C-alpha positions as CSV (number, residue, x, y, z in Angstrom):
1,X,0.0,0.0,0.0
2,X,1.3,3.4,-1.0
3,X,-0.7,6.4,0.1
4,X,-1.5,9.3,-2.3
5,X,1.2,11.7,-0.9
6,X,4.0,9.2,-1.7
7,X,4.5,9.0,-5.4
8,X,5.8,5.7,-6.8
9,X,9.1,7.3,-7.9
10,X,9.7,8.7,-4.4
11,X,8.8,5.4,-2.8
12,X,11.1,3.5,-5.1
13,X,14.0,5.7,-4.1
14,X,13.8,4.7,-0.4
15,X,16.4,2.3,0.8
16,X,14.7,0.1,3.3
17,X,16.1,-3.2,4.7
18,X,14.0,-6.3,4.0
19,X,11.6,-7.3,6.7
20,X,8.9,-9.8,7.4
21,X,5.4,-9.0,8.8
22,X,4.3,-11.9,11.1
23,X,1.5,-9.8,12.5
24,X,-0.5,-6.9,11.0
25,X,-4.1,-6.2,12.1
26,X,-4.5,-3.0,10.1
27,X,-4.5,0.7,10.9
28,X,-7.0,2.0,13.5
29,X,-5.6,5.4,14.4
30,X,-3.8,8.3,12.8
31,X,-0.8,7.7,15.1
32,X,1.4,4.8,15.9
33,X,3.9,3.8,18.5
34,X,7.0,2.1,17.1
35,X,9.0,-0.1,19.6
36,X,12.4,-1.3,18.4
37,X,13.6,-4.5,20.2
38,X,16.1,-7.2,20.1
39,X,16.3,-9.9,22.8
40,X,14.6,-7.6,25.4
41,X,13.1,-10.6,27.3
42,X,11.1,-9.6,30.3
43,X,11.7,-5.9,29.7
44,X,9.5,-5.7,26.6
45,X,6.8,-7.7,28.3
46,X,6.9,-5.2,31.2
47,X,6.7,-2.2,28.9
48,X,3.8,-3.7,26.9
49,X,1.9,-4.5,30.1
50,X,2.4,-0.9,31.3
51,X,1.2,0.4,28.0
52,X,-1.9,-1.8,28.2
53,X,-2.7,-0.5,31.7
54,X,-2.4,3.0,30.3
55,X,-4.7,2.0,27.4
56,X,-2.2,3.4,24.8
57,X,-3.8,1.1,22.2
58,X,-7.0,3.3,22.5
59,X,-5.2,6.3,21.0
60,X,-2.4,4.8,18.8
61,X,-1.5,1.6,17.1
62,X,1.4,-0.3,18.6
63,X,4.0,-1.7,16.2
64,X,7.1,-3.6,17.2
65,X,10.1,-3.8,15.0
66,X,12.3,-6.7,15.9
67,X,16.0,-6.8,15.0
68,X,16.1,-10.6,15.1
69,X,15.3,-11.7,18.7
70,X,16.0,-15.3,19.7
71,X,14.7,-15.1,23.3
72,X,11.1,-16.1,22.5
73,X,9.8,-12.8,24.1
74,X,7.5,-11.9,21.2
75,X,4.9,-14.6,21.0
76,X,2.0,-13.4,18.8
77,X,-0.6,-14.5,21.4
78,X,1.0,-12.4,24.2
79,X,1.5,-9.4,21.8
80,X,-2.2,-9.4,20.8
81,X,-3.2,-9.6,24.5
82,X,-1.3,-6.4,25.0
83,X,-3.0,-4.6,22.1
84,X,0.0,-4.8,19.7
85,X,-1.3,-4.5,16.1
86,X,1.9,-5.1,14.2
87,X,5.1,-7.1,14.4
88,X,7.8,-6.5,11.9
89,X,11.0,-8.6,11.8
90,X,14.0,-7.1,10.0
91,X,15.7,-9.7,7.9
92,X,18.2,-7.3,6.1
93,X,21.5,-5.9,7.5
94,X,21.9,-3.2,10.1
95,X,21.1,-2.4,13.7
96,X,18.9,0.3,15.3
97,X,18.7,2.8,12.4
98,X,18.0,0.0,10.0
99,X,15.2,-1.2,12.2
100,X,13.7,2.2,12.4
101,X,13.8,2.6,8.6
102,X,11.8,-0.6,8.3
103,X,9.2,0.6,10.8
104,X,9.0,4.2,9.6
105,X,8.6,3.2,5.9
106,X,5.9,0.7,6.9
107,X,4.1,3.3,9.0
108,X,4.2,5.9,6.2
109,X,2.9,3.4,3.7
110,X,0.0,2.7,6.0
111,X,-0.9,6.4,6.1
112,X,0.0,7.3,9.7
113,X,0.1,11.1,10.4
114,X,2.8,10.7,13.1
115,X,5.1,8.2,14.8
116,X,6.1,7.9,18.4
117,X,9.2,5.8,19.1
118,X,10.0,4.3,22.5
119,X,12.8,1.9,23.3
120,X,11.8,-1.7,24.1
121,X,14.1,-1.9,27.2
122,X,11.5,-0.5,29.6
123,X,13.6,2.4,30.8
124,X,11.1,5.1,29.6
125,X,7.8,5.7,31.3
126,X,5.1,5.3,28.6
127,X,2.7,7.6,30.4
128,X,4.2,10.4,28.4
129,X,3.0,9.0,25.1
130,X,-0.4,10.8,25.0
131,X,1.5,14.1,25.5
132,X,3.7,13.3,22.5
133,X,0.7,12.6,20.4
134,X,-1.0,15.9,21.6
135,X,2.1,17.8,20.5
136,X,1.9,16.2,17.0
137,X,-1.7,17.1,16.8
138,X,-0.8,20.7,17.5
139,X,1.7,20.8,14.6
140,X,5.0,19.9,16.2
141,X,7.2,17.9,13.9
142,X,9.8,16.6,16.3
143,X,9.2,15.8,20.0
144,X,12.2,14.7,22.1
145,X,11.9,13.2,25.5
146,X,14.1,14.8,28.2
147,X,14.9,13.6,31.6
148,X,16.9,16.8,32.2
149,X,14.3,19.6,31.9
150,X,11.9,20.7,34.6
151,X,9.5,17.8,35.3
152,X,11.8,15.2,34.0
153,X,13.4,12.4,36.1
154,X,16.8,10.7,35.6
155,X,17.2,7.7,37.9
156,X,20.4,5.6,38.1
157,X,21.8,7.0,34.9
158,X,25.5,5.8,34.6
159,X,27.7,8.8,35.5
160,X,29.8,8.5,32.4
161,X,26.7,8.6,30.2
162,X,25.2,11.5,32.1
163,X,28.4,13.5,31.6
164,X,28.6,12.6,27.9
165,X,25.0,13.7,27.3
166,X,25.1,16.9,29.3
167,X,28.6,18.1,28.3
168,X,29.3,16.7,24.8
169,X,26.3,15.2,22.9
170,X,23.5,17.7,23.7
171,X,25.7,20.8,23.6
172,X,27.2,19.9,20.2
173,X,23.9,19.1,18.6
174,X,22.5,22.3,20.1
175,X,25.3,24.4,18.6
176,X,25.2,22.9,15.2
177,X,21.4,22.5,14.8
178,X,20.4,25.9,16.3
179,X,18.0,24.3,18.7
180,X,18.6,24.0,22.5
181,X,18.6,20.2,23.1
182,X,19.2,18.7,26.6
183,X,18.8,14.9,26.1
184,X,19.8,13.7,22.6
185,X,20.9,10.1,22.9
186,X,17.7,8.5,23.9
187,X,15.2,7.2,21.4
188,X,11.9,8.3,23.1
189,X,10.7,10.7,20.3
190,X,7.9,11.6,18.0
191,X,8.0,12.6,14.3
192,X,5.4,14.1,12.0
193,X,4.6,12.5,8.7
194,X,5.4,15.8,6.8
195,X,8.9,15.9,8.2
196,X,9.8,12.3,7.5
197,X,8.6,12.7,3.9
198,X,10.7,15.8,3.3
199,X,13.3,14.9,0.6
200,X,15.7,17.3,2.3
201,X,15.5,15.1,5.4
202,X,15.6,11.8,3.4
203,X,15.8,9.3,6.3
204,X,15.5,6.3,4.0
205,X,19.1,5.8,3.1
206,X,21.6,3.0,3.7
207,X,24.0,5.4,5.5
208,X,21.7,5.0,8.5
209,X,22.6,1.5,9.9
210,X,23.5,1.9,13.6
211,X,22.8,5.0,15.7
212,X,23.2,7.6,12.9
213,X,19.6,8.3,12.3
214,X,19.0,9.6,15.9
215,X,21.9,12.1,15.8
216,X,21.2,13.1,12.2
217,X,17.5,14.0,12.8
218,X,18.4,16.0,15.9
219,X,20.8,18.0,13.8
220,X,19.0,18.2,10.5
221,X,15.3,18.8,11.4
222,X,15.8,22.1,13.4
223,X,18.1,23.4,10.6
224,X,15.2,23.0,8.1
225,X,12.9,25.1,10.3
226,X,10.6,22.4,11.6
227,X,8.9,22.8,14.9
228,X,10.8,21.0,17.6
229,X,10.2,20.7,21.4
230,X,11.4,18.7,24.4
231,X,8.9,17.2,26.8
232,X,9.8,16.1,30.4
233,X,9.8,12.3,30.8
234,X,11.0,9.7,33.3
235,X,14.0,7.5,32.4
236,X,15.0,4.9,35.0
237,X,17.9,2.5,34.7
238,X,17.6,-0.5,37.0
239,X,20.0,-0.6,39.8
240,X,23.1,-2.7,39.1
241,X,22.2,-3.2,35.4
242,X,22.6,-1.0,32.3
243,X,20.1,-2.3,29.6
244,X,21.7,-1.0,26.5
245,X,23.1,-2.4,23.2
246,X,26.0,0.1,23.3
247,X,29.2,-1.4,24.6
248,X,31.2,0.5,27.1
249,X,34.2,1.7,25.0
250,X,33.9,0.7,21.4
251,X,30.2,1.5,21.4
252,X,30.5,4.9,23.0
253,X,33.4,5.8,20.7
254,X,31.1,4.9,17.7
255,X,28.3,7.1,19.1
256,X,30.8,10.0,19.3
257,X,32.0,9.5,15.8
258,X,28.4,9.5,14.6
259,X,27.8,12.7,16.5
260,X,30.7,14.5,14.8
261,X,29.7,13.2,11.3
262,X,26.1,14.4,11.8
263,X,27.1,17.8,13.1
264,X,29.5,18.4,10.1
265,X,26.8,17.4,7.6
266,X,28.2,14.1,6.6
267,X,24.7,12.5,6.5
268,X,22.9,15.4,4.8
269,X,20.6,14.6,1.9
270,X,22.6,14.2,-1.4
271,X,20.1,16.5,-3.1
272,X,21.0,19.3,-0.7
273,X,24.7,18.6,-0.8
274,X,24.5,19.0,-4.6
275,X,22.7,22.3,-4.2
276,X,25.5,23.7,-2.1
277,X,28.1,23.0,-4.8
């Protein structure tokens, strides 16, 4: 299915990893919540249970994009019991950014007006999701969760990560994007359809394979004049455990390299790079 605002030539230009669709019950709402996961075990079960208690499924369709889990945490029966309407399983190469490209392309094809993304590791409080959707309804194009602004809560954040976000990652993206960001590494966000379809943003490219897409959008979207806001949220790390796919040294170094590349325009749309020549 390709909706009327996506022409066939544009859709054919998108680079999207291959994926299977073991579960799809159809679109009910204008908004969806995309949850990227890989071997999240009890964490994704806890998050889905919390979302079911909050009745998130009454205002948005819940879609899980699995990177290839092998822990049997995503049985179709349990997903449907928690109001999940879609399960996509990436079969092509890549990590988080590749997963997100699969889910975002699928969501846009289905006609959703906006997408909320929340990590599947149960660190973020899903009670904020309705506020993200309200912001999209009011014309905001990029909503970023922040534990560091008034009303936000940061619990048990590793000290090295807290320092890197506050004094390296967020300040750099703020400087180069022209928007004051405070919490730029987490994936609890919301995007408008209009922004994701902008060919000057062009998120559907194979250059986005690991964590590039998150940094790139934080840099690129404000520069293009889209409406961006941060909303206060709660982000809790469990005591004695850091549920993350980013390894301590090599992974953090990779995130920093991605940050520098994004801020210096290395991921900008080829169409806009050509215009600047």
